[in-house]
N, C-alpha and C positions, 0 to 999 in steps of 0.2 A: 617122506616125513615119517619119523618114528611114531609109535603109538603114544609115547609120553608127550612128544611135541604136538601131535594132533590133539590130544586131550587138552593141553595148555592153550592151543589156538582156539578151540571151541569155548573154553572157559573164559578167555579174555575177549572174544569177539563181541562187539556191541549188540545189545538186545534190540531187535526191531521195535519201533514205537508205533502204536496204533494211531492212525491219523485222526486229528481232531477237526481239522478244517481242510476240505478238498475243493479244488476248483476244477470244474469240467469245462474244457476249452473246445470250441467247435467253430467252424466257418459257416455252419448252417443256421438258418432261422430256427427258433424253438418250435414253430409250427411245422408240421410235415408228417407224412405217413410212411416214410421209408423205414427199413429196419434200423438204420442208424439213428433216426429221430426217436424211434420207439425205445431203443436201447438207452439213449441218453436220458430220456424221461424216467424210465424204470430205475436206472442207476441213481438218479437224483432223488427220487422218492424213497428208494431203499436205504440210501445213506442217511437221509433225514430221519426215517423211522428207527434207524440204528443209533441215533444220537450224534451223528457226525454232521458238522456244519458244512453246507454246500453252497457254492456260488457257480452259476452257469454263465460263462463269459463267452460272448460271440461278437462278431462285427456289429451287431445290432443293439448291444447293451450300452453303448456310449453316445458320442456326439452324433447328431443328425446330419452333420456335414457330409458324411459318407453316402447318404441315401441316394443323391442324384447319380453318383458313380455306379452304385449297385443297380439302379434302374436302367442304365445304358446297356448292361450286359445282355438281357434277353433280346434286345434289338440287334446287337452285334452277333449274338449266337444264332438267331433265326433268320436274319435278313442278309448278312454279309458273309461271315466266315465262322464256322463252328469252332475251329481251332482257336481263333482269336478270342471268341467268347469264353472258351474254357480258360485260357491264360489270363484274360481280363478278370474273370471271377476269382481265380486263385491269387493273383497279385494284389488286387485292391482289398479283398476280404482279409488276406493275411496282414496287410498294413493296418487296417482298422482293428483287427484282433490284437495285434501287438500293442497298439495304443491303449486299448481297454484292459489288457492284461497288466500293462505297466501301471495303470491307475490302481488296479486292485492290489498289486504287489506293494505299492506305497502304503496302502492301508494296513499291511502286515497281517500276520497270523495264518499264512498259507503253509500247510505242511506238505502238500503234494499236488501236482497238476495232472489230470487225466485228459489227454488229447484224443480227439475222435478221428483223426486222419493225419497223414504226414505233414500237410500244410499247417495245421493247428499245432502239431508237435514242434515243428521248426520255429514257429512264432513264439511258443512258450519257452523253448531253449534260448532263443535270442534275448528274451526278456530276463529270465531268471539267472542265466550265466552260471549254472551249477549250484546256485545257492539253495535251490529247492529241487527235489527230484521230479522228473517228468516221465510219466508212463504214457504209452500210446496204445489204444485199442486198434487192432488190425482187423478191420471189417472186410477188406477185400480178399478175393480168392487167392490171388497170386501176385497181382500187380494192379495198383490203381490206374497206372498209365494204360495198361492193356484194356481195362474196363472202359475208360474214356474212348480209346480207339475203337473198341467193339461196338460202342454206341454211336459211332460216327462223329464224335466230338473232339477228336485229336487225329487228324489225318496227315500231319506233317511228320515225316520220319525223324528229322533232326530234333524237333520238339519232343517227340516220343522218347528218343534216347536220353535227352536231357532230363525228362521227368523220371525215367527209370533210375538214372544215377542219383537224382535228388532223393527218391524213395530209399535207395540203398544207404545213402549217408545218414538219413534220419533213423532208419531201422538200426543202424550200428551205434548211433550216438545217444538215443534215448536211454534212460536208466532201466526201463523195463518195457518189453513188448507184451501185450496181453492179446492172445489169439482167442477166437470164439469157437475153435475146434482144433483137435489134434491134427486133422488133415491140413488145416491152414498153416499150422506151424511147420509141418513137414514140407508143404508146398513152397513156403517162403524161404525157410532156412536151408533146407537140404537141396531143393531144386535150384535155388538161386545162389547156393553156397554162401549164405550170409551168416556172419557170426555176430549175434547180438550181445549186449552187456549182460542181460538176463531176460528170461521170458517165462510166461505162465499161460495155461489154457483155462479159460473160464467160459463155460457154455452160457448162452443167453438164458434169461429167466422171464417169467410172465407173472403179472399180478393175479389176484384171485378172480375166478370166473364171475362175469356179471350175472345179476339175478333176473334180468329182463330179456331172456331169450325170445326170439321171434317164433311165431307159430308157423306151421306149414301153410296154413290157409292164407296168411299174409303174403306168402311167396307164390301163391297159386299152385300149391302142391297138394297131392292127396296123401292120406295116411298110408295107403298101400304102395306108394311109389318107392322105388329103390333109388335113393338120392345120393349121387356122387357130387363132390364139390372140389373146386380148384381155385386157389386165391393167388393173384400175382399180376404184375403188369403184363399186358399181352404183347410180348416181344419174342424174337427168336430164341433167346437164351432160356426163357420160361417154357417154350415148346408146347404151347396149347394146340398148335396146328397138328402136332404129332399125337397129342392126347385124343383128338377127335377120331383118329383111326382106331385107338383102343376102345373108345366109347362105342363106336359103330359095331365093333366085334362083340362087345358086351350086350348091346341091344339085340344082337342076333339070337341070344338065348334068354334074355331078360327084357321082355318088351315093356315092362313097367319102369325101366331105368330112366332116370332124368339126370342131367348134368348141369350144375350151377357153375358158371364162370364169373368170378368176382374180380374185377379189375378192368383196366382200359390200357390202351397203348397203340403203338404204331402198326401192329400186325392184326388189329381187331378186324379190319375189313377182310383180310385174307382168311381169317378163321371163320368169319360169318359166311363167306363165299363157300368154303369147304363144307360147312354145316348144311347149307342149302343143296349143294351138289350131291351130298350123301343122303338127302331126304330126312335130315334130323331136325328140321326147323322147329317142330313141336316138342322136341325132347331136350334141346339145349337152351338154357336161359342165360342171356348176357345181363348180368346185374350191374355192370359198370363199376366205376369207382365208388366204394362204400366206406363209411367210417364206423359201421356197426358190424364188422366182421365177427367179433367175439359173440355177438347176439345171433348171427346167422349160422355159425358152425354147428350148434347143437341139433339143427334140423336134419343134418346129413347122416347117412348110414356109413359112408366111407369117404375119407379124404384121399385124393389122388394127386400126387406131386410128380410132375413130368419134366422138370427142368433139366437142361443139359449139364449144368454146373451150378452148385450151390455150396455155401460155406456152413452156416448154421441158421437155416430159415426159421424165423420166429413162428410162422404159421403152423409148422408141424408141432411145436410146443403148445400152441393155442388149441390145436385140434385134440391133442392128448388131454389137455385140461378139460375140454368139453366131453371127454369120454368117447371120442370118435376114432376108430381104428385107422391106421395110416398105411397106404401102399405108395411106394416111391421108387424112382430110379436111384439106385444107391451110388450116386456120383458125388465127388467132393466129400464134404463132411456129412452128407445126408445119411450114409450107411451107419456111421458111428452114432448119429443122433437116434436113428430108428432102433438100434440095438439098446441104447440107453433108455429108450422109451418102451422097451419090451414089446415092440410091434414091428417085426422085421419082415414085411412082405415086399419082396423085390420085384420091380417091373423091368423087363428087358424090351426096349422098343424094337429090337431086331428079332424078337421071338414072341409074337403076339399069342400064338397058340400056347406056348409054355406059360406065358404070363397069365392067360385066362385059366389054365389049369391050377396055377398057384392061388389065384384069387377066387376060384369057384366056391370054396367053403365060406368065405366072407360074403360073396354075392348071394349065396343060396340060403344061408341059415342066420336068422337074426340073433339066435342065442350065441353063435360063435362070434358074431360082430360085437355083441354086448360084452362077452368075455374078454375079447382083445381090447375093446375100448376101455373097460374098467382096469385092465392091467396097465394100459398106457396112462390112464389117469392116476393110478397109484404111483407109477414111476415119476410122473410130473410132480406130484405132491412131495415126493422124497427128494428130488434132485433139482427141479427146474422152477421152483418158486423164486420170486424176487428176493425173499429172505436168504435162500441158499446162494443165489448169485451175489448178493450184497456181502455176505460174510466172506465169500471167496475173494471179492475185491478188497475188502478191508485187510485180509491177510496179504494179498499181493501188493497193496499200497503201504504196508508197514515197513518202512525203510529204517535202517540203523541210523 
């Protein structure tokens, strides 16, 4: 294209329009504590604050006729066959979502739909038939099918292949894919050789810090304890069982160290057993599933993230918001998130001695912890607020 032709193309290209009314489509209930649930709530609140009309449409926002079918799913999933339970969930929730989206579309005034997963994106595209653009937020690391399989909820190879192909069709057909990290875009588009219609990267954001932080006394901690914290479901991917090895090494030189494990999950018993075997029973506190994580984080001196694979974990952003420095295994999107938060302390599970040397300044000096915590907090306020995330979404959802 010549320079003159390119200039003419730019001049005549339609100007993207800021969305006035957005529909967030999800197959999940509104209630829930996963990162996807939190993201949807933050996006909804942020868009409203920015003056954008928002409707959250799910399988649960319409007729109650679907509820008996939804109730069967846990029985199928836990009692009979987990693969059947997964497929049941996806099929019937998609059917209900299509019905509810069709009802909303008839009311008119929808500028764009933001789907929270491939199933909700497919349902949206089936309903709108290109009359309204559909964007999909890619929350998974590389494949939703692989995540189901790794959790033991999709153990049929044929069904796994079918789900992979379904994902690929959706990723290619939606008008825009929004990734929550650069690593995720690279992992999905380059590793799987997928060509999307368009894509963007928008990091997650978090709301303002709560004012009612817990005291150490309420958590049975002393003022002179060196408090480390880890938040997440207790499962192999989150790797708390490996974290115990690092904490045992830290206790070797910092006898006042305490570790708070916030969360629950299938590997909790194994982690508890390891804690007892290493004689750490009085130093590791299992807080279980909590809904007041933002109030707990400020009591910590250091947030330690030990997951084997992550995309854009919201808890790292929440730790930075609380002014808590972060040490993490730089896997997946975690490394880029740490760099953006200006708190890049890397953990190497294969080199505990080297990890301890890198962490020693943080572990030994509260002034260094305070400095890095404040730097992380400043980076949060600049880049990771709900307002920042929302403006990026408004830009990404402004279609011609």
